[in-house]
N, C-alpha and C positions, 0 to 999 in steps of 0.2 A: 495119377493122371489128371487130377482135378486142381493142381496147383494154379492159383490165379482165379479160380471160381469160388464163389462164396459157399460156405458149408450148406446153406439152405437154398442154393440156386434152383430156380424153376426153369429148367431147360426144356422148351417145347417146340424148338425148331432147329434143325441141323442141315448142313449141306457140306459136301466134300468135293474137292477139285477133281477133274477127270483123271489126273495122274496120281491121285491119292495122296498128294503131298501136303495138302492143307485142309483142315477141318474147321468149320465155322459153327457157332452155336449162339442162340439167342436166349438170354436169361430174362424172363418176364417178371421176376420177383421185384416188387416196387422198391424194396430196400436196396437191392443189389443189381438192378437190371442193367443190361448192356449187350452189345454184340461183341463176341470174343472169337479169337483165332488161335489155333495151335497147329504146329506141324505134327504129322501123325507119328513121328519118331521122337516126340518131345512129351514132357509131362507138364509143361507150363503153358498157360493161356494168357494172351495179350488182349486187353480191352481196346476196342477200336472206336474211333469217332463215328458218329452218325450224321447224316445230312442236317444242315442248319434247319432249325424249327421242328425237329423230330427227336424222338428217343427210341429206344429199342422196342418198346411196346407198340410203336407205330409201324413196325415191320410186319407186314401180313404175308409176304412171300419172299422166297429167295431161290436163286438159280445160279449155277457156276458153269461156265464153259472154259475152253483153253485159254482165253484172253481176258475175260472179265468176270467179276461177281456182280450180279444184278439183285436189287432188292425192290420190292413193291411196298409202298407206304400207304398208310391211311390218309385218304383224301387228297394227296399231293402227287401221285403218280409214281414213276420209276426213276431210280438212280443206278449208276454203274460205277465200278471202280476197276481200274487197270493196274493197281498196285496193292492188291490183296486187302483192300478195305481201309487203307491209310488215308485216302482222300476220295471224294465222291463227285460225280458229274451228273447233273440232271439230264435225263433224256427228254428234251424239250418237246419232241414231236409225239411222244407216247401219250396215251390217254391220261388226262389229269383227273384222277379220281382214285378211289381205293382199289389197289391191285391185289386181287385175291389169289392169283396163281400166275406163275411164269414158267414157260417150258421152252426148251431148245434141244439141239443135238450137237454133239461134239464134232460131227463131220461137216457141219455147215453153220458157221458162226453168224451168218446173215439172217438165218431163219429163227424167229422168236414168236411165241404166242404170249399174250398178256390178257388176263381176264378181269374185267370190271364186274359187270353182271354177266355179260356174254363176252366171248373171246374177240380179241383183235389180233391181227397177224401182220408181221413185217417180213419182207424178204431182202431188205437192204440194210440190215443191222440197226434198224430203228429210225431211219430218216423218214419213212412213210409207213403209215399204219392203215389197215383196212379192217373195218368191223365186219364180222362174218354174219351176214343177214340170214344165213341158214338157221341161226339160233332164234330168230324172231318168233313170237307167239303166232300160231297159225301155220308156221312152216316147220318149226322144230317138232320132230316126232314125239317128243316127251309131253307135248301139250303145255300145260302150265309149268313154268320153269322156276328153279331156284337160282341161287348164286352159284356160279361155277367155282368149285373149290379145287379142282385138280385137272391137269392136262398131261397126257403122255404121248410122245411122238415115237413111232416105230423107227429105230435107228437105222434099219436096213432099207426102209422105204418111207421117206419123210412126207409123202402124200397121205400116209395113214396116221391117224391119231385117234385117241380116246379122250372124251371129256365127260367128267362127272360133276353133278351139281348136288346141293345140299337138300334138295326137295324130293326127287322121285326116281331119277334114272341115270343111265350111262349111255352115251351115243358114240358112234364110230363113223369116221369119214375115210374114204379111200381116194378122195380127189382134193385134198388140201382144204377141205371145209366147204366146198361148193354144195355138197349134199350130205345128209346125215342119215344114219340108220340107228334105231334104238336097239341096244343089245342087252340091256338089263333094266329092270324096273322093280320097284318095291320100296326101298328106303333110300335115303341120300347116300352119296358116295364121297368118302373123305379123302381117299387116295387111290390112284391107279398108276401102275408102272408096267413097263415092258422089261423083260429080262434082256440085258444088253448082250449076253452070249447067244441067246436064242429068242428072237423077237416073236416067234410063234407062241411063246409063253407070256401071259399077261396076268396081273394080279390086281384085285381091288379090295379095299376095306370099306365096310358099310357103316353108316352112322345109325345109332339107336334114336328113334323118334317116338318113344313110348310104345314101340311094338317089337316083336321078335326080329332080331337082325340076323344077317347072314355071315357075320365075322369076316374072315378073309376068303375070297373066292378066287379060283384059278381058271384061266382059259388056256387051252392048248391049240387053238386055231387062230391066233393073232387077234384075239379080242372079239371074234365074231359071235 
């Protein structure tokens, strides 16, 4: 299955298309690095081009919907490809900074979240972006905040999302980000996901910060 990837590839980011037909992987090994694509019924990987002025190690986040693959880059914002990564278009109206996380839902391609330090939201496919002020210090229930590392949207109710940062906690919104509720606190959150078959189920993985961590945790009440 690894034909086309180096023997010592360091693959630390993957994404799959909603129909399951294409799998993408980032190799961050300096000697072999690149963004690669394979079809899930193939054993061969194809190395893709990356946007001008960047390499695979500049890719900090990746998300795929039914029409596009999106990547968030170090310091230069977001790019998208409508031809499976063969060519890239800069999303000129997206935040121009390091994009740590991208999230969307397959049922609404106009809805996207992109996190710099705090999340931005678009409801028109990236033409206009709104910074969510509910994450500001003094408003955010987490208090002191870290960098947002992960965002998950409830596929059955897109007003509901979970956002985790690398510092202290996980927050939940039921109104598209206007207000937040803290639902987990302790150590940083590296990944949070909803089960697409049953969004009442949500999972998070915690980051070790020199303290005992909680591994993988499960919610059975939609992340509450």
